[in-house]
N, CA, C and O atoms as a printed pandas DataFrame, in Angstrom:
     atom_number atom_name residue_name chain_id  residue_number  x_coord  y_coord  z_coord
0              1         N          MET        A               1    3.241   16.846   21.801
1              2        CA          MET        A               1    4.333   17.380   21.020
2              3         C          MET        A               1    5.667   16.769   21.446
3              4         O          MET        A               1    6.541   16.533   20.613
4              5         N          ARG        A               2    5.817   16.516   22.740
5              6        CA          ARG        A               2    7.089   16.011   23.239
6              7         C          ARG        A               2    7.478   14.700   22.556
7              8         O          ARG        A               2    8.649   14.494   22.237
8              9         N          ARG        A               3    6.509   13.817   22.331
9             10        CA          ARG        A               3    6.862   12.522   21.751
10            11         C          ARG        A               3    7.182   12.617   20.254
11            12         O          ARG        A               3    7.861   11.744   19.713
12            13         N          PHE        A               4    6.697   13.669   19.581
13            14        CA          PHE        A               4    6.976   13.827   18.160
14            15         C          PHE        A               4    8.284   14.566   17.912
15            16         O          PHE        A               4    8.874   14.438   16.840
16            17         N          HIS        A               5    8.741   15.335   18.890
17            18        CA          HIS        A               5    9.957   16.133   18.747
18            19         C          HIS        A               5   10.849   15.980   19.974
19            20         O          HIS        A               5   11.165   16.970   20.634
20            21         N          PRO        A               6   11.261   14.742   20.290
21            22        CA          PRO        A               6   12.032   14.531   21.525
22            23         C          PRO        A               6   13.356   15.298   21.554
23            24         O          PRO        A               6   13.783   15.733   22.623
24            25         N          ASP        A               7   14.013   15.472   20.410
25            26        CA          ASP        A               7   15.294   16.185   20.390
26            27         C          ASP        A               7   15.113   17.648   20.776
27            28         O          ASP        A               7   15.912   18.204   21.529
28            29         N          ILE        A               8   14.064   18.260   20.259
29            30        CA          ILE        A               8   13.809   19.670   20.580
30            31         C          ILE        A               8   13.511   19.819   22.066
31            32         O          ILE        A               8   14.039   20.718   22.721
32            33         N          PHE        A               9   12.665   18.940   22.600
33            34        CA          PHE        A               9   12.298   19.050   24.010
34            35         C          PHE        A               9   13.478   18.726   24.923
35            36         O          PHE        A               9   13.570   19.272   26.023
36            37         N          LYS        A              10   14.366   17.862   24.494
37            38        CA          LYS        A              10   15.576   17.573   25.271
38            39         C          LYS        A              10   16.436   18.832   25.363
39            40         O          LYS        A              10   16.956   19.161   26.429
40            41         N          LYS        A              11   16.583   19.531   24.237
41            42        CA          LYS        A              11   17.375   20.764   24.240
42            43         C          LYS        A              11   16.713   21.832   25.114
43            44         O          LYS        A              11   17.400   22.552   25.838
44            45         N          LEU        A              12   15.391   21.936   25.051
45            46        CA          LEU        A              12   14.684   22.894   25.902
46            47         C          LEU        A              12   14.876   22.558   27.371
47            48         O          LEU        A              12   15.125   23.444   28.189
48            49         N          ASP        A              13   14.760   21.272   27.709
49            50        CA          ASP        A              13   14.983   20.835   29.088
50            51         C          ASP        A              13   16.399   21.187   29.543
51            52         O          ASP        A              13   16.600   21.662   30.661
52            53         N          ASP        A              14   17.377   20.951   28.668
53            54        CA          ASP        A              14   18.769   21.247   29.008
54            55         C          ASP        A              14   18.984   22.731   29.273
55            56         O          ASP        A              14   19.837   23.110   30.076
56            57         N          LEU        A              15   18.202   23.572   28.590
57            58        CA          LEU        A              15   18.313   25.018   28.782
58            59         C          LEU        A              15   17.516   25.509   29.994
59            60         O          LEU        A              15   17.615   26.676   30.371
60            61         N          GLY        A              16   16.726   24.616   30.603
61            62        CA          GLY        A              16   15.918   24.999   31.754
62            63         C          GLY        A              16   14.600   25.655   31.378
63            64         O          GLY        A              16   13.964   26.298   32.213
64            65         N          ILE        A              17   14.187   25.497   30.130
65            66        CA          ILE        A              17   12.914   26.068   29.681
66            67         C          ILE        A              17   11.795   25.144   30.144
67            68         O          ILE        A              17   11.765   23.963   29.796
68            69         N          THR        A              18   10.878   25.693   30.931
69            70        CA          THR        A              18    9.832   24.876   31.551
70            71         C          THR        A              18    8.489   24.936   30.840
71            72         O          THR        A              18    7.641   24.070   31.057
72            73         N          SER        A              19    8.279   25.934   29.999
73            74        CA          SER        A              19    7.013   25.986   29.262
74            75         C          SER        A              19    7.180   26.843   28.014
75            76         O          SER        A              19    8.053   27.707   27.934
76            77         N          ILE        A              20    6.314   26.574   27.050
77            78        CA          ILE        A              20    6.282   27.328   25.801
78            79         C          ILE        A              20    4.825   27.655   25.536
79            80         O          ILE        A              20    3.945   26.818   25.738
80            81         N          HIS        A              21    4.570   28.888   25.077
81            82        CA          HIS        A              21    3.196   29.289   24.760
82            83         C          HIS        A              21    3.192   30.039   23.444
83            84         O          HIS        A              21    3.928   31.012   23.280
84            85         N          MET        A              22    2.376   29.600   22.510
85            86        CA          MET        A              22    2.216   30.319   21.253
86            87         C          MET        A              22    1.017   31.234   21.422
87            88         O          MET        A              22   -0.096   30.762   21.657
88            89         N          TYR        A              23    1.229   32.525   21.306
89            90        CA          TYR        A              23    0.119   33.439   21.492
90            91         C          TYR        A              23   -0.412   34.011   20.188
91            92         O          TYR        A              23   -1.369   34.785   20.201
92            93         N          ARG        A              24    0.179   33.650   19.085
93            94        CA          ARG        A              24   -0.345   34.074   17.791
94            95         C          ARG        A              24    0.086   33.033   16.771
95            96         O          ARG        A              24    1.278   32.761   16.632
96            97         N          ALA        A              25   -0.872   32.446   16.052
97            98        CA          ALA        A              25   -0.571   31.378   15.107
98            99         C          ALA        A              25    0.341   31.873   13.987
99           100         O          ALA        A              25    1.340   31.224   13.677
100          101         N          GLY        A              26    0.017   33.001   13.384
101          102        CA          GLY        A              26    0.864   33.553   12.342
102          103         C          GLY        A              26    1.842   34.527   12.958
103          104         O          GLY        A              26    1.486   35.246   13.892
104          105         N          GLY        A              27    3.040   34.567   12.470
105          106        CA          GLY        A              27    3.995   35.496   13.050
106          107         C          GLY        A              27    5.276   35.517   12.263
107          108         O          GLY        A              27    5.364   34.986   11.155
108          109         N          ASN        A              28    6.280   36.149   12.864
109          110        CA          ASN        A              28    7.554   36.300   12.168
110          111         C          ASN        A              28    8.626   35.340   12.671
111          112         O          ASN        A              28    9.764   35.398   12.206
112          113         N          GLY        A              29    8.293   34.469   13.601
113          114        CA          GLY        A              29    9.247   33.501   14.117
114          115         C          GLY        A              29   10.043   33.982   15.314
115          116         O          GLY        A              29   10.917   33.260   15.794
116          117         N          ASP        A              30    9.767   35.191   15.813
117          118        CA          ASP        A              30   10.458   35.680   17.004
118          119         C          ASP        A              30   10.083   34.840   18.205
119          120         O          ASP        A              30    8.959   34.349   18.309
120          121         N          VAL        A              31   11.032   34.678   19.110
121          122        CA          VAL        A              31   10.805   33.959   20.364
122          123         C          VAL        A              31   11.087   34.926   21.499
123          124         O          VAL        A              31   12.116   35.602   21.500
124          125         N          HIS        A              32   10.174   34.997   22.474
125          126        CA          HIS        A              32   10.340   35.869   23.636
126          127         C          HIS        A              32   10.450   34.986   24.864
127          128         O          HIS        A              32    9.597   34.126   25.089
128          129         N          LEU        A              33   11.481   35.185   25.655
129          130        CA          LEU        A              33   11.696   34.392   26.848
130          131         C          LEU        A              33   11.315   35.200   28.084
131          132         O          LEU        A              33   11.499   36.416   28.121
132          133         N          SER        A              34   10.786   34.518   29.087
133          134        CA          SER        A              34   10.471   35.164   30.350
134          135         C          SER        A              34   10.835   34.213   31.477
135          136         O          SER        A              34   11.058   33.023   31.254
136          137         N          VAL        A              35   10.893   34.746   32.685
137          138        CA          VAL        A              35   11.225   33.923   33.834
138          139         C          VAL        A              35    9.954   33.288   34.393
139          140         O          VAL        A              35    8.846   33.763   34.143
140          141         N          ASP        A              36   10.132   32.203   35.158
141          142        CA          ASP        A              36    8.991   31.585   35.821
142          143         C          ASP        A              36    8.390   32.559   36.814
143          144         O          ASP        A              36    9.081   33.432   37.340
144          145         N          GLY        A              37    7.103   32.405   37.068
145          146        CA          GLY        A              37    6.413   33.276   38.019
146          147         C          GLY        A              37    5.431   34.159   37.293
147          148         O          GLY        A              37    4.960   33.819   36.208
148          149         N          GLY        A              38    5.118   35.304   37.894
149          150        CA          GLY        A              38    4.195   36.233   37.267
150          151         C          GLY        A              38    4.745   36.729   35.955
151          152         O          GLY        A              38    5.956   36.872   35.791
152          153         N          GLY        A              39    3.877   36.985   35.043
153          154        CA          GLY        A              39    4.301   37.461   33.735
154          155         C          GLY        A              39    4.187   36.363   32.708
155          156         O          GLY        A              39    3.648   35.291   32.980
156          157         N          GLY        A              40    4.689   36.633   31.548
157          158        CA          GLY        A              40    4.625   35.690   30.450
158          159         C          GLY        A              40    4.254   36.416   29.176
159          160         O          GLY        A              40    4.333   37.642   29.105
160          161         N          PRO        A              41    3.854   35.670   28.182
161          162        CA          PRO        A              41    3.462   36.305   26.928
162          163         C          PRO        A              41    2.252   37.213   27.135
163          164         O          PRO        A              41    1.405   36.946   27.987
164          165         N          VAL        A              42    2.180   38.266   26.366
165          166        CA          VAL        A              42    1.054   39.194   26.450
166          167         C          VAL        A              42   -0.141   38.590   25.727
167          168         O          VAL        A              42   -0.034   38.143   24.585
168          169         N          ASN        A              43   -1.269   38.585   26.404
169          170        CA          ASN        A              43   -2.514   38.072   25.827
170          171         C          ASN        A              43   -2.971   39.054   24.752
171          172         O          ASN        A              43   -3.183   40.232   25.037
172          173         N          GLN        A              44   -3.121   38.579   23.533
173          174        CA          GLN        A              44   -3.460   39.481   22.450
174          175         C          GLN        A              44   -4.874   39.331   21.915
175          176         O          GLN        A              44   -5.314   40.161   21.118
176          177         N          ASN        A              45   -5.598   38.301   22.327
177          178        CA          ASN        A              45   -6.934   38.147   21.738
178          179         C          ASN        A              45   -8.079   38.335   22.725
179          180         O          ASN        A              45   -9.227   38.441   22.293
180          181         N          GLY        A              46   -7.828   38.380   24.000
181          182        CA          GLY        A              46   -8.873   38.650   24.981
182          183         C          GLY        A              46   -9.724   37.465   25.382
183          184         O          GLY        A              46  -10.549   37.599   26.286
184          185         N          ASN        A              47   -9.567   36.318   24.758
185          186        CA          ASN        A              47  -10.405   35.168   25.104
186          187         C          ASN        A              47  -10.188   34.709   26.536
187          188         O          ASN        A              47  -11.128   34.257   27.190
188          189         N          ASP        A              48   -8.958   34.819   27.031
189          190        CA          ASP        A              48   -8.699   34.466   28.440
190          191         C          ASP        A              48   -9.440   35.406   29.382
191          192         O          ASP        A              48   -9.876   34.998   30.459
192          193         N          VAL        A              49   -9.581   36.663   28.977
193          194        CA          VAL        A              49  -10.322   37.628   29.789
194          195         C          VAL        A              49  -11.790   37.226   29.841
195          196         O          VAL        A              49  -12.410   37.260   30.903
196          197         N          ALA        A              50  -12.338   36.850   28.701
197          198        CA          ALA        A              50  -13.743   36.426   28.634
198          199         C          ALA        A              50  -13.985   35.225   29.543
199          200         O          ALA        A              50  -14.991   35.175   30.251
200          201         N          ASP        A              51  -13.079   34.269   29.527
201          202        CA          ASP        A              51  -13.218   33.087   30.390
202          203         C          ASP        A              51  -13.090   33.467   31.864
203          204         O          ASP        A              51  -13.834   32.964   32.707
204          205         N          TRP        A              52  -12.145   34.355   32.171
205          206        CA          TRP        A              52  -11.887   34.742   33.551
206          207         C          TRP        A              52  -13.065   35.479   34.173
207          208         O          TRP        A              52  -13.361   35.269   35.349
208          209         N          ILE        A              53  -13.741   36.332   33.418
209          210        CA          ILE        A              53  -14.837   37.145   33.967
210          211         C          ILE        A              53  -15.890   36.259   34.633
211          212         O          ILE        A              53  -16.278   36.508   35.775
212          213         N          GLY        A              54  -16.349   35.234   33.929
213          214        CA          GLY        A              54  -17.369   34.343   34.486
214          215         C          GLY        A              54  -16.887   33.630   35.732
215          216         O          GLY        A              54  -17.622   33.516   36.713
216          217         N          CYS        A              55  -15.650   33.150   35.697
217          218        CA          CYS        A              55  -15.083   32.466   36.877
218          219         C          CYS        A              55  -14.964   33.427   38.049
219          220         O          CYS        A              55  -15.333   33.085   39.173
220          221         N          PHE        A              56  -14.456   34.621   37.800
221          222        CA          PHE        A              56  -14.273   35.624   38.849
222          223         C          PHE        A              56  -15.598   35.991   39.503
223          224         O          PHE        A              56  -15.693   36.039   40.730
224          225         N          LEU        A              57  -16.621   36.249   38.693
225          226        CA          LEU        A              57  -17.916   36.656   39.243
226          227         C          LEU        A              57  -18.675   35.500   39.896
227          228         O          LEU        A              57  -19.635   35.724   40.633
228          229         N          SER        A              58  -18.248   34.274   39.627
229          230        CA          SER        A              58  -18.924   33.106   40.196
230          231         C          SER        A              58  -18.303   32.629   41.508
231          232         O          SER        A              58  -18.784   31.661   42.097
232          233         N          THR        A              59  -17.250   33.288   41.971
233          234        CA          THR        A              59  -16.620   32.860   43.223
234          235         C          THR        A              59  -17.504   33.236   44.413
235          236         O          THR        A              59  -18.286   34.183   44.334
236          237         N          PRO        A              60  -17.380   32.496   45.506
237          238        CA          PRO        A              60  -18.162   32.823   46.708
238          239         C          PRO        A              60  -17.916   34.249   47.207
239          240         O          PRO        A              60  -18.809   34.869   47.785
240          241         N          GLU        A              61  -16.704   34.768   46.984
241          242        CA          GLU        A              61  -16.386   36.131   47.430
242          243         C          GLU        A              61  -17.188   37.191   46.687
243          244         O          GLU        A              61  -17.324   38.316   47.168
244          245         N          LYS        A              62  -17.718   36.844   45.527
245          246        CA          LYS        A              62  -18.493   37.820   44.737
246          247         C          LYS        A              62  -19.992   37.563   44.833
247          248         O          LYS        A              62  -20.768   38.170   44.094
248          249         N          ALA        A              63  -20.408   36.683   45.721
249          250        CA          ALA        A              63  -21.834   36.357   45.866
250          251         C          ALA        A              63  -22.650   37.584   46.232
251          252         O          ALA        A              63  -23.808   37.695   45.832
252          253         N          ASP        A              64  -22.059   38.519   46.996
253          254        CA          ASP        A              64  -22.794   39.724   47.370
254          255         C          ASP        A              64  -23.091   40.598   46.152
255          256         O          ASP        A              64  -24.154   41.213   46.074
256          257         N          VAL        A              65  -22.160   40.654   45.206
257          258        CA          VAL        A              65  -22.374   41.430   43.973
258          259         C          VAL        A              65  -23.514   40.817   43.171
259          260         O          VAL        A              65  -24.411   41.521   42.708
260          261         N          VAL        A              66  -23.468   39.512   43.016
261          262        CA          VAL        A              66  -24.514   38.810   42.256
262          263         C          VAL        A              66  -25.864   38.996   42.940
263          264         O          VAL        A              66  -26.875   39.218   42.274
264          265         N          GLU        A              67  -25.883   38.905   44.260
265          266        CA          GLU        A              67  -27.146   39.055   44.998
266          267         C          GLU        A              67  -27.708   40.471   44.874
267          268         O          GLU        A              67  -28.917   40.639   44.713
268          269         N          LYS        A              68  -26.859   41.479   44.947
269          270        CA          LYS        A              68  -27.332   42.868   44.779
270          271         C          LYS        A              68  -27.958   43.056   43.401
271          272         O          LYS        A              68  -28.997   43.701   43.267
272          273         N          LEU        A              69  -27.322   42.492   42.386
273          274        CA          LEU        A              69  -27.876   42.617   41.037
274          275         C          LEU        A              69  -29.158   41.794   40.891
275          276         O          LEU        A              69  -30.063   42.174   40.148
276          277         N          ARG        A              70  -29.229   40.694   41.585
277          278        CA          ARG        A              70  -30.446   39.867   41.546
278          279         C          ARG        A              70  -31.638   40.651   42.120
279          280         O          ARG        A              70  -32.753   40.550   41.607
280          281         N          ARG        A              71  -31.404   41.413   43.163
281          282        CA          ARG        A              71  -32.476   42.197   43.792
282          283         C          ARG        A              71  -32.852   43.442   42.997
283          284         O          ARG        A              71  -33.918   44.019   43.208
284          285         N          SER        A              72  -31.994   43.846   42.103
285          286        CA          SER        A              72  -32.249   45.045   41.309
286          287         C          SER        A              72  -33.397   44.798   40.325
287          288         O          SER        A              72  -33.577   43.690   39.819
288          289         N          GLU        A              73  -34.151   45.840   40.074
289          290        CA          GLU        A              73  -35.233   45.741   39.091
290          291         C          GLU        A              73  -34.803   46.300   37.742
291          292         O          GLU        A              73  -35.635   46.452   36.847
292          293         N          ALA        A              74  -33.529   46.605   37.581
293          294        CA          ALA        A              74  -33.020   47.143   36.319
294          295         C          ALA        A              74  -33.103   46.094   35.219
295          296         O          ALA        A              74  -32.954   44.899   35.475
296          297         N          ALA        A              75  -33.339   46.542   34.013
297          298        CA          ALA        A              75  -33.401   45.631   32.863
298          299         C          ALA        A              75  -32.013   45.076   32.538
299          300         O          ALA        A              75  -31.877   43.899   32.204
300          301         N          GLU        A              76  -30.988   45.918   32.634
301          302        CA          GLU        A              76  -29.608   45.504   32.411
302          303         C          GLU        A              76  -28.897   45.471   33.755
303          304         O          GLU        A              76  -29.020   46.401   34.552
304          305         N          LYS        A              77  -28.157   44.406   34.005
305          306        CA          LYS        A              77  -27.472   44.235   35.288
306          307         C          LYS        A              77  -25.988   43.969   35.017
307          308         O          LYS        A              77  -25.592   42.854   34.680
308          309         N          HIS        A              78  -25.182   45.020   35.174
309          310        CA          HIS        A              78  -23.767   44.958   34.832
310          311         C          HIS        A              78  -22.895   44.952   36.075
311          312         O          HIS        A              78  -23.199   45.612   37.069
312          313         N          ALA        A              79  -21.810   44.201   36.004
313          314        CA          ALA        A              79  -20.793   44.198   37.057
314          315         C          ALA        A              79  -19.599   45.017   36.572
315          316         O          ALA        A              79  -19.184   44.889   35.420
316          317         N          PHE        A              80  -19.053   45.850   37.437
317          318        CA          PHE        A              80  -17.880   46.670   37.134
318          319         C          PHE        A              80  -16.692   46.076   37.881
319          320         O          PHE        A              80  -16.745   45.910   39.099
320          321         N          ILE        A              81  -15.622   45.755   37.159
321          322        CA          ILE        A              81  -14.466   45.094   37.757
322          323         C          ILE        A              81  -13.206   45.923   37.493
323          324         O          ILE        A              81  -12.619   45.824   36.416
324          325         N          PRO        A              82  -12.784   46.738   38.465
325          326        CA          PRO        A              82  -11.504   47.431   38.312
326          327         C          PRO        A              82  -10.377   46.479   38.714
327          328         O          PRO        A              82  -10.432   45.860   39.777
328          329         N          ILE        A              83   -9.380   46.366   37.882
329          330        CA          ILE        A              83   -8.250   45.473   38.164
330          331         C          ILE        A              83   -7.036   46.317   38.533
331          332         O          ILE        A              83   -6.764   47.331   37.891
332          333         N          VAL        A              84   -6.315   45.903   39.556
333          334        CA          VAL        A              84   -5.014   46.490   39.886
334          335         C          VAL        A              84   -3.952   45.461   39.544
335          336         O          VAL        A              84   -4.219   44.260   39.571
336          337         N          LEU        A              85   -2.754   45.917   39.223
337          338        CA          LEU        A              85   -1.690   44.978   38.883
338          339         C          LEU        A              85   -1.470   43.991   40.023
339          340         O          LEU        A              85   -1.338   44.381   41.183
340          341         N          GLY        A              86   -1.433   42.736   39.681
341          342        CA          GLY        A              86   -1.285   41.677   40.665
342          343         C          GLY        A              86   -2.616   41.174   41.195
343          344         O          GLY        A              86   -2.647   40.228   41.982
344          345         N          GLY        A              87   -3.716   41.790   40.776
345          346        CA          GLY        A              87   -5.036   41.410   41.271
346          347         C          GLY        A              87   -5.767   40.421   40.396
347          348         O          GLY        A              87   -6.849   39.957   40.755
348          349         N          ALA        A              88   -5.196   40.090   39.253
349          350        CA          ALA        A              88   -5.798   39.127   38.332
350          351         C          ALA        A              88   -4.662   38.324   37.704
351          352         O          ALA        A              88   -3.507   38.745   37.768
352          353         N          PRO        A              89   -4.962   37.192   37.107
353          354        CA          PRO        A              89   -3.896   36.426   36.442
354          355         C          PRO        A              89   -3.230   37.256   35.334
355          356         O          PRO        A              89   -3.870   38.106   34.715
356          357         N          TRP        A              90   -1.944   37.000   35.094
357          358        CA          TRP        A              90   -1.206   37.745   34.077
358          359         C          TRP        A              90   -1.895   37.670   32.715
359          360         O          TRP        A              90   -1.913   38.659   31.984
360          361         N          LYS        A              91   -2.458   36.524   32.366
361          362        CA          LYS        A              91   -3.104   36.401   31.056
362          363         C          LYS        A              91   -4.292   37.357   30.928
363          364         O          LYS        A              91   -4.702   37.682   29.814
364          365         N          VAL        A              92   -4.841   37.806   32.039
365          366        CA          VAL        A              92   -5.915   38.807   32.034
366          367         C          VAL        A              92   -5.300   40.205   32.021
367          368         O          VAL        A              92   -5.652   41.030   31.178
368          369         N          GLU        A              93   -4.384   40.473   32.949
369          370        CA          GLU        A              93   -3.778   41.801   33.059
370          371         C          GLU        A              93   -3.051   42.206   31.780
371          372         O          GLU        A              93   -3.176   43.343   31.325
372          373         N          SER        A              94   -2.296   41.282   31.206
373          374        CA          SER        A              94   -1.460   41.623   30.054
374          375         C          SER        A              94   -2.282   42.062   28.847
375          376         O          SER        A              94   -1.796   42.821   28.009
376          377         N          TYR        A              95   -3.501   41.599   28.755
377          378        CA          TYR        A              95   -4.378   41.993   27.648
378          379         C          TYR        A              95   -4.532   43.517   27.591
379          380         O          TYR        A              95   -4.623   44.089   26.505
380          381         N          PHE        A              96   -4.560   44.166   28.739
381          382        CA          PHE        A              96   -4.761   45.609   28.814
382          383         C          PHE        A              96   -3.494   46.407   28.498
383          384         O          PHE        A              96   -3.524   47.637   28.501
384          385         N          PHE        A              97   -2.392   45.727   28.229
385          386        CA          PHE        A              97   -1.151   46.389   27.847
386          387         C          PHE        A              97   -0.833   46.174   26.375
387          388         O          PHE        A              97    0.173   46.679   25.878
388          389         N          GLY        A              98   -1.680   45.430   25.675
389          390        CA          GLY        A              98   -1.468   45.148   24.262
390          391         C          GLY        A              98   -2.432   45.928   23.381
391          392         O          GLY        A              98   -2.944   46.975   23.774
392          393         N          GLU        A              99   -2.668   45.407   22.195
393          394        CA          GLU        A              99   -3.515   46.065   21.201
394          395         C          GLU        A              99   -5.011   45.921   21.493
395          396         O          GLU        A              99   -5.809   46.702   20.974
396          397         N          MET        A             100   -5.397   44.967   22.290
397          398        CA          MET        A             100   -6.780   44.744   22.713
398          399         C          MET        A             100   -7.743   44.460   21.555
399          400         O          MET        A             100   -8.728   45.174   21.372
400          401         N          SER        A             101   -7.456   43.429   20.786
401          402        CA          SER        A             101   -8.453   42.996   19.813
402          403         C          SER        A             101   -9.605   42.368   20.590
403          404         O          SER        A             101   -9.405   41.871   21.698
404          405         N          LEU        A             102  -10.784   42.385   20.030
405          406        CA          LEU        A             102  -11.969   41.911   20.747
406          407         C          LEU        A             102  -11.951   40.397   20.923
407          408         O          LEU        A             102  -11.552   39.674   20.011
408          409         N          PRO        A             103  -12.379   39.911   22.089
409          410        CA          PRO        A             103  -12.477   38.458   22.295
410          411         C          PRO        A             103  -13.463   37.835   21.309
411          412         O          PRO        A             103  -14.397   38.489   20.845
412          413         N          CYS        A             104  -13.237   36.576   21.002
413          414        CA          CYS        A             104  -14.136   35.828   20.113
414          415         C          CYS        A             104  -15.101   34.953   20.909
415          416         O          CYS        A             104  -16.016   34.361   20.337
416          417         N          THR        A             105  -14.903   34.868   22.217
417          418        CA          THR        A             105  -15.731   34.003   23.047
418          419         C          THR        A             105  -16.708   34.817   23.887
419          420         O          THR        A             105  -16.496   36.000   24.154
420          421         N          VAL        A             106  -17.766   34.159   24.288
421          422        CA          VAL        A             106  -18.812   34.780   25.110
422          423         C          VAL        A             106  -18.551   34.422   26.567
423          424         O          VAL        A             106  -18.314   33.256   26.881
424          425         N          PRO        A             107  -18.590   35.419   27.471
425          426        CA          PRO        A             107  -18.369   35.088   28.882
426          427         C          PRO        A             107  -19.566   34.345   29.457
427          428         O          PRO        A             107  -20.706   34.584   29.057
428          429         N          LYS        A             108  -19.304   33.450   30.391
429          430        CA          LYS        A             108  -20.377   32.734   31.088
430          431         C          LYS        A             108  -20.663   33.479   32.384
431          432         O          LYS        A             108  -20.130   33.144   33.442
432          433         N          LEU        A             109  -21.507   34.487   32.283
433          434        CA          LEU        A             109  -21.819   35.325   33.438
434          435         C          LEU        A             109  -22.855   34.645   34.318
435          436         O          LEU        A             109  -23.806   34.054   33.807
436          437         N          PRO        A             110  -22.684   34.719   35.641
437          438        CA          PRO        A             110  -23.688   34.120   36.526
438          439         C          PRO        A             110  -25.009   34.896   36.432
439          440         O          PRO        A             110  -25.012   36.115   36.263
440          441         N          GLU        A             111  -26.104   34.186   36.541
441          442        CA          GLU        A             111  -27.424   34.827   36.549
442          443         C          GLU        A             111  -27.513   35.732   37.767
443          444         O          GLU        A             111  -27.100   35.309   38.847
444          445         N          PRO        A             112  -28.006   36.899   37.663
445          446        CA          PRO        A             112  -28.733   37.549   36.579
446          447         C          PRO        A             112  -27.888   38.555   35.802
447          448         O          PRO        A             112  -28.439   39.403   35.100
448          449         N          ILE        A             113  -26.544   38.477   35.913
449          450        CA          ILE        A             113  -25.674   39.488   35.308
450          451         C          ILE        A             113  -25.782   39.436   33.789
451          452         O          ILE        A             113  -25.661   38.373   33.181
452          453         N          THR        A             114  -26.013   40.604   33.184
453          454        CA          THR        A             114  -26.175   40.689   31.733
454          455         C          THR        A             114  -25.002   41.383   31.049
455          456         O          THR        A             114  -24.919   41.382   29.821
456          457         N          GLY        A             115  -24.100   41.971   31.821
457          458        CA          GLY        A             115  -22.957   42.660   31.232
458          459         C          GLY        A             115  -21.844   42.829   32.236
459          460         O          GLY        A             115  -22.051   42.711   33.443
460          461         N          ALA        A             116  -20.652   43.108   31.721
461          462        CA          ALA        A             116  -19.499   43.309   32.601
462          463         C          ALA        A             116  -18.578   44.360   32.002
463          464         O          ALA        A             116  -18.407   44.443   30.785
464          465         N          TRP        A             117  -17.990   45.159   32.884
465          466        CA          TRP        A             117  -17.020   46.180   32.525
466          467         C          TRP        A             117  -15.748   45.883   33.301
467          468         O          TRP        A             117  -15.789   45.713   34.519
468          469         N          ILE        A             118  -14.612   45.819   32.601
469          470        CA          ILE        A             118  -13.330   45.536   33.224
470          471         C          ILE        A             118  -12.378   46.658   32.826
471          472         O          ILE        A             118  -12.293   47.003   31.648
472          473         N          VAL        A             119  -11.660   47.234   33.792
473          474        CA          VAL        A             119  -10.743   48.330   33.492
474          475         C          VAL        A             119   -9.382   48.116   34.145
475          476         O          VAL        A             119   -9.271   47.574   35.245
476          477         N          LEU        A             120   -8.346   48.564   33.426
477          478        CA          LEU        A             120   -6.967   48.545   33.918
478          479         C          LEU        A             120   -6.133   49.402   32.970
479          480         O          LEU        A             120   -6.346   49.389   31.757
480          481         N          ASN        A             121   -5.188   50.143   33.529
481          482        CA          ASN        A             121   -4.199   50.850   32.725
482          483         C          ASN        A             121   -4.821   51.888   31.775
483          484         O          ASN        A             121   -4.308   52.102   30.676
484          485         N          GLY        A             122   -5.909   52.524   32.186
485          486        CA          GLY        A             122   -6.543   53.529   31.340
486          487         C          GLY        A             122   -7.338   52.966   30.185
487          488         O          GLY        A             122   -7.817   53.708   29.328
488          489         N          LYS        A             123   -7.478   51.636   30.164
489          490        CA          LYS        A             123   -8.224   50.966   29.096
490          491         C          LYS        A             123   -9.345   50.139   29.710
491          492         O          LYS        A             123   -9.281   49.741   30.873
492          493         N          GLY        A             124  -10.354   49.894   28.918
493          494        CA          GLY        A             124  -11.460   49.094   29.403
494          495         C          GLY        A             124  -11.991   48.153   28.343
495          496         O          GLY        A             124  -11.805   48.362   27.144
496          497         N          LEU        A             125  -12.654   47.116   28.812
497          498        CA          LEU        A             125  -13.325   46.138   27.961
498          499         C          LEU        A             125  -14.694   45.918   28.568
499          500         O          LEU        A             125  -14.809   45.662   29.767
500          501         N          ARG        A             126  -15.724   46.015   27.763
501          502        CA          ARG        A             126  -17.064   45.772   28.286
502          503         C          ARG        A             126  -17.791   44.791   27.392
503          504         O          ARG        A             126  -17.581   44.731   26.181
504          505         N          TYR        A             127  -18.658   44.023   28.042
505          506        CA          TYR        A             127  -19.509   43.067   27.342
506          507         C          TYR        A             127  -20.944   43.456   27.660
507          508         O          TYR        A             127  -21.393   43.310   28.797
508          509         N          THR        A             128  -21.661   43.948   26.662
509          510        CA          THR        A             128  -23.054   44.326   26.829
510          511         C          THR        A             128  -23.823   43.944   25.575
511          512         O          THR        A             128  -23.305   44.018   24.461
512          513         N          LYS        A             129  -25.062   43.537   25.778
513          514        CA          LYS        A             129  -25.959   43.186   24.670
514          515         C          LYS        A             129  -25.287   42.218   23.689
515          516         O          LYS        A             129  -25.404   42.361   22.472
516          517         N          ASN        A             130  -24.573   41.219   24.257
517          518        CA          ASN        A             130  -23.919   40.159   23.490
518          519         C          ASN        A             130  -22.817   40.664   22.560
519          520         O          ASN        A             130  -22.533   40.034   21.542
520          521         N          GLN        A             131  -22.196   41.790   22.897
521          522        CA          GLN        A             131  -21.104   42.326   22.090
522          523         C          GLN        A             131  -19.976   42.837   22.985
523          524         O          GLN        A             131  -20.215   43.320   24.092
524          525         N          TRP        A             132  -18.754   42.721   22.491
525          526        CA          TRP        A             132  -17.583   43.250   23.160
526          527         C          TRP        A             132  -17.273   44.642   22.638
527          528         O          TRP        A             132  -17.478   44.932   21.459
528          529         N          HIS        A             133  -16.777   45.505   23.520
529          530        CA          HIS        A             133  -16.374   46.857   23.157
530          531         C          HIS        A             133  -15.111   47.200   23.941
531          532         O          HIS        A             133  -15.000   46.865   25.120
532          533         N          VAL        A             134  -14.166   47.861   23.294
533          534        CA          VAL        A             134  -12.962   48.363   23.951
534          535         C          VAL        A             134  -13.127   49.870   24.101
535          536         O          VAL        A             134  -13.662   50.529   23.210
536          537         N          PHE        A             135  -12.671   50.415   25.223
537          538        CA          PHE        A             135  -12.763   51.852   25.433
538          539         C          PHE        A             135  -11.589   52.343   26.258
539          540         O          PHE        A             135  -10.939   51.565   26.956
540          541         N          ASN        A             136  -11.324   53.625   26.174
541          542        CA          ASN        A             136  -10.307   54.285   27.007
542          543         C          ASN        A             136  -11.035   55.143   28.035
543          544         O          ASN        A             136  -12.133   55.636   27.779
544          545         N          TYR        A             137  -10.426   55.314   29.180
545          546        CA          TYR        A             137  -11.020   56.189   30.190
546          547         C          TYR        A             137   -9.973   57.085   30.788
547          548         O          TYR        A             137  -10.280   57.897   31.661
């Protein structure tokens, strides 16, 4: 984009704007500014949450969770992930402060996990039986 609109990017640079993110293709043209660091636009579609779940559960720190579920003889093996503010990337946390439309992407859960429940701010998102569900608690 920078090479197609050099004048616009020059003005943004002059204003000290370091990044731009479109979080909804259709809209009213409003622009929301935020400071560098934690925070940013509110995630409105949940796809970042879907991507994050698989990465989070695949870290070495979560190997014990995966191993416990591997040893389980249950037909469904779900991971429960309570999030506290500052405990996940903003693009994940902010989703729980918005309207929470269902993600369009499928999480890449490590074997043998078949479902995941994520909660924050009195709201929850779960992925079970290849479907997303939003709930309040």
